[in-house]
C-alpha atoms as one frame of an Amber mdcrd trajectory, in Angstrom:
protein
  -6.570 -16.148  31.492  -3.087 -17.633  31.122  -0.122 -15.454  30.256  -0.036
 -16.811  26.704  -3.737 -16.081  26.292  -2.939 -12.412  26.873  -1.119 -12.371
  23.539  -4.176 -13.647  21.658  -6.019 -11.287  19.308  -9.107 -13.330  18.511
 -11.932 -11.132  17.311  -9.630  -8.127  16.788  -9.228  -6.197  13.550  -5.748
  -4.957  12.642  -4.426  -2.682   9.901  -0.767  -2.779   8.875   0.399   0.002
   6.555   3.147  -1.097   4.214   2.339  -4.624   5.321   3.111  -6.366   2.051
   6.849  -6.921   2.588   9.708  -6.753   5.074   9.050  -5.893   8.694   5.460
  -4.913   7.902   4.618  -8.313   6.467   6.308 -10.095   9.362   4.145  -8.081
  11.759   1.018  -8.848   9.731   1.828 -12.566   9.926   2.361 -12.359  13.694
  -0.960 -10.578  14.230  -2.753 -13.094  12.013  -1.181 -16.050  13.830  -2.399
 -14.505  17.098  -5.958 -14.558  15.768  -6.538 -11.079  14.344  -8.248 -10.283
  11.078  -5.666  -8.272   9.135  -5.922  -5.581   6.469  -2.832  -4.870   4.365
  -2.797  -1.182   3.423  -0.281  -0.236   0.762  -0.052   1.185  -2.759   1.161
  -1.960  -4.557  -1.944  -4.032  -5.266   0.009  -7.017  -6.598   2.182  -7.263
  -3.483  -0.859  -6.665  -1.298  -2.541  -9.641  -2.927   0.504 -11.843  -2.350
   0.577 -10.891   1.328  -3.139 -11.562   1.723  -2.718 -14.969   0.081   0.035
 -15.796   2.568  -2.150 -14.764   5.502  -5.209 -16.647   4.308  -2.953 -19.662
   3.787  -2.356 -19.523   7.528  -6.097 -19.737   8.085  -6.494 -16.039   8.869
  -9.073 -13.582   7.618  -7.264 -10.950   5.553  -8.024  -8.258   3.010  -6.028
  -5.705   1.075  -6.768  -2.053   0.513  -4.855   0.060  -1.991  -3.751   2.999
   0.124  -1.380   5.905  -0.338  -0.669   6.782   3.287   0.317  10.318   2.316
  -3.265  10.971   1.121  -5.875  11.726   3.775  -8.643  10.806   1.330  -7.053
   7.385   0.779  -6.691   6.889   4.528 -10.359   7.698   5.168 -11.373   5.328
   2.367  -9.136   2.627   3.873 -10.691   3.027   7.315 -14.197   2.870   5.874
 -13.431  -0.188   3.722 -11.834  -2.112   6.585 -14.676  -1.217   8.939 -17.267
  -2.325   6.399 -15.548  -5.618   5.581 -13.984  -6.637   8.894 -15.383  -4.352
  11.588 -14.015  -1.412  13.603 -10.237  -1.209  13.723  -8.779  -2.323  17.056
  -5.075  -2.318  16.139  -3.154   0.023  13.867   0.456  -0.602  12.891   2.011
   2.436  11.212   4.807   0.695   9.343   4.974   2.298   5.879   8.214   4.145
   5.345  10.958   5.081   2.921  14.608   6.045   3.280  17.199   7.938   1.286
  20.939   8.228   1.729  23.103  11.212   0.959  25.155  14.008   2.403  23.003
  16.795   3.750  24.352  19.396   1.317  23.255  17.237  -1.629  19.702  16.362
  -0.531  17.100  18.451  -2.314  13.778  19.663  -0.970  11.784  17.047  -2.868
  13.736  14.201  -1.269  13.344  15.691   2.213   9.629  16.253   1.662   9.036
  12.695   0.391  10.685  11.153   3.441   8.758  13.358   5.854   5.462  12.832
   4.025   5.720   9.043   4.240   7.591   8.467   7.488   6.129  11.159   9.739
   3.216  13.042   8.210   1.501   9.784   7.244   1.827   8.406  10.786   0.114
  11.593  11.990  -2.660  11.374   9.400  -3.378   7.649   9.771  -3.305   7.928
  13.562  -5.759  10.820  13.404  -8.189   9.094  11.052  -8.124   5.673  12.726
  -7.561   7.069  16.203 -10.746   9.104  16.005 -12.882   5.974  15.967 -10.718
   4.331  18.633 -11.193   7.296  20.959 -14.928   7.279  20.295 -15.136   3.573
  21.160 -12.785   3.877  24.136 -10.421   1.128  23.003  -7.499   0.578  20.661
  -3.780   0.012  20.302  -1.502   1.856  17.898   2.004   0.561  17.229   4.301
   2.865  15.280   7.437   1.599  13.598  10.212   3.996  14.507  13.895   3.159
  14.353  17.060   3.241  16.385  18.025   5.817  13.733  15.747   8.203  15.610
  18.128   7.920  18.584  21.587   7.767  16.985  23.492   8.965  13.935  24.044
   6.058  11.555  27.400   5.420   9.901  28.888   5.289   7.313  25.872   6.321
   5.213  24.407   9.702   6.047  20.632  10.002   6.024  19.572  12.970   8.121
  15.964  13.115   6.809  15.318   9.491   7.780  16.698   9.875  11.286  14.787
  13.097  11.843  11.549  11.519  10.622  11.923   8.565  12.986  12.779  10.810
  15.929   9.555  12.632  15.111   7.654   9.344  15.132   8.994   8.610  18.611
   7.884  11.974  19.969   4.517  11.752  18.217   4.052   8.341  19.825   4.552
   9.800  23.297   2.355  12.808  22.572  -0.608  10.747  21.368  -0.132   8.239
  24.177  -0.423  10.958  26.800  -3.435  12.556  25.125  -5.400   9.374  24.479
  -4.560   7.361  27.586  -7.722   8.558  29.418  -9.724   7.160  26.470  -8.084
   3.709  26.838  -6.236   4.048  23.541  -2.599   2.969  23.874   0.124   4.284
  21.565   3.590   2.719  21.507   6.437   2.261  19.054   9.140  -0.202  18.206
  12.607   0.983  17.188  14.323  -1.739  15.154  18.049  -1.855  14.574  19.716
  -3.178  11.445  17.332  -5.719   9.945  17.548  -7.947   6.897  14.712  -7.258
   4.456  14.152  -7.620   0.727  15.317  -4.082  -0.005  18.153  -3.732   2.520
  21.801  -3.553   1.497  22.883  -4.836   4.873  25.123  -7.597   3.478  27.452
  -5.255   1.598  30.989  -5.876   2.880  31.803  -2.168   3.205  29.123  -1.849
   5.900  30.014  -4.966   7.895  32.235  -3.160  10.402  29.550  -0.598  11.247
  26.383  -2.665  10.874  27.469  -6.048  12.258  30.823  -5.898  14.027  29.712
  -2.954  16.179  26.490  -4.661  17.225  27.074  -6.349  20.602  25.245  -9.464
  19.348  27.487  -9.437  16.234  24.673  -9.820  13.744  21.648  -8.127  12.225
  18.016  -9.026  12.883  15.557 -10.956  10.788  12.140  -9.350  10.318  10.613
 -12.292  12.179  12.573 -11.197  15.265  11.010  -7.726  15.179   7.407  -8.839
  14.782   6.875 -10.390  18.265   7.582  -7.028  19.901   4.848  -5.427  17.802
   2.487  -8.248  18.785   3.265  -7.631  22.457   2.451  -3.929  22.162  -0.700
  -4.622  20.151  -2.045  -7.247  22.535  -3.610  -7.236  26.019  -0.242  -8.504
  27.309   0.892  -4.857  27.314  -2.356  -3.446  28.725  -0.518  -1.083  31.137
   2.088   0.047  28.601   1.722   3.278  26.641   4.079   5.924  25.320   7.000
   3.489  25.168   9.645   3.130  22.457  10.773  -0.499  22.504  14.271  -0.741
  21.046  15.129  -3.998  19.233  18.711  -3.522  18.103  20.872  -6.370  19.390
  22.393  -3.900  21.823  23.678  -1.434  19.209  22.551   1.679  21.118  24.317
   0.492  24.288  27.630   1.895  23.106
C-alpha cells in the first residue's frame, strides 16, 4: 500500500454531524472524495439535501438524516437509518456546534445550556450511541471538532460558554481515546483557528487586528484547509494516532 493509499476510505461509512455547511461540509466533501459513503446528519432538511446533491455530484454515495444531536432518540434513529442504508458506521465526525458572544455577567442560563447541549453534551451522546457499535465491532475512528478557543481566551469578543464547551470536547476526546484504544476505536480531535465560513463575521474590520494581524500567517483559514486534517485522523494514515488534538490555527496559539 502506497502512502497515498493510506488516506483512501473506500468501503467505509462516515457520518458528519452538522455536515451541511461550513467546516462540516468541507469535511464531508473530503471524506467523499477519499471514497467513503457519507451521511449528513443535521436538523435542516433543505440544507442537508443540498449537501447530499453536492456529494453525489462528485460521484459519491451520500444520504441525509434529519437529526437533532441534542436528542438521544434522534441519534439512535440516525445510527439505525445509516446502518440500514449504508452499513455499519466506520467514521464519526462530531462537528455540529453553536456559539454565542457576550460578557459573562449578561449570559443567561438558557444560553449557557444551549451551547453546552450542542457543543459538548451532543458529542458525548453521539459518541456513546455510535461508539457502542464501533466497540462491539472492534474498529472505528471518531473525529471531534474542537477549537483553539478551548485552549485560549479569544479577544475582543467574550464567549466563555463556547470556550468551555470546546475545552470539554478536548478532554472528552482524550478520555474516550484511552478507554476505547484496546477495542481498536480511535478518538481524536481537530482544533481549528479563525476560519471563514458562511456564518462567520471574520471580515469585520474591528476584528482584523485580533483575528488576522495577530495570526503568524497573517490570515484566516478556509474550510477546505481544515478538512484534510479531519481526513487524516479518520483514515488508516493515522492508524497509530489516538487521543490527539490537532491544532490548525496558522500559528495563533504560538504566542
